[in-house]
N, C-alpha and C positions, 0 to 999 in steps of 0.2 A: 204454306199458305199460298205462295205465288206459283206453285206448280200447276194449279188448276187452269189458269189462263194459258200457260205454256202447252199443256196437254191439248186444250181446245184448239189453239192456233196450229199446233203441229198436226192434229187430225185434219183440220180444214185444209191446210196447205197440201198435205199428203193426198187427200181424196181429190182435191182439185187437180193437182199435178198428174196423178195417175189417170184420172178420167180424161183429161185433156190429151195426154200422151196416147191413150188407147183410142180415143176418138180420131185423133190425127192419123194414127197408123191405119185405122180402118178406111178412112177417106182416101188416103194415098194408095192403099192396096187396091181399092175399087176403081181408082182413076178419077174420082170425083174431086171437085175443087174444095179446098179447105176454106177459102174466102172468095167470094164472088168479085170478079173484076181485077184480080191480082194474079200474078204469075204463080202457078201451082207450086213450084219448087221454093220460091221465096216465102210464100205463106206457110208451107209445111215446115220450113226451117225455122221461121219465126215462132210458130206455134210449138214446135218441138223445144226450142230454146226456152220459151215461157214455161213449158211443162217441167223441164229439168230444173229451172230456177225455183219453181214452186216446190218441187220435191226436195231440193236442197234447203230451202227455208224450213220445210217440215222437219227435215233431219236436224237442222240447227236448233229448232224449238225443242225437239225431243232430247237433245244433248244438254239443254239447260234445266232439265228437271232435277 
């Protein structure tokens, strides 16, 4: 009964993390800023870290099923 919310949360975290990681990679590859007014490397690193954390949380949710 409690696996439904875990599946939903896992899917949301996985989709968000994957999309953020892909978006950040495209922006960095094109040489465009990830965040305006911030150092490009710092913003890319922070966005990449957030994406990896979201993917990790998605994996954690899927292991709780």
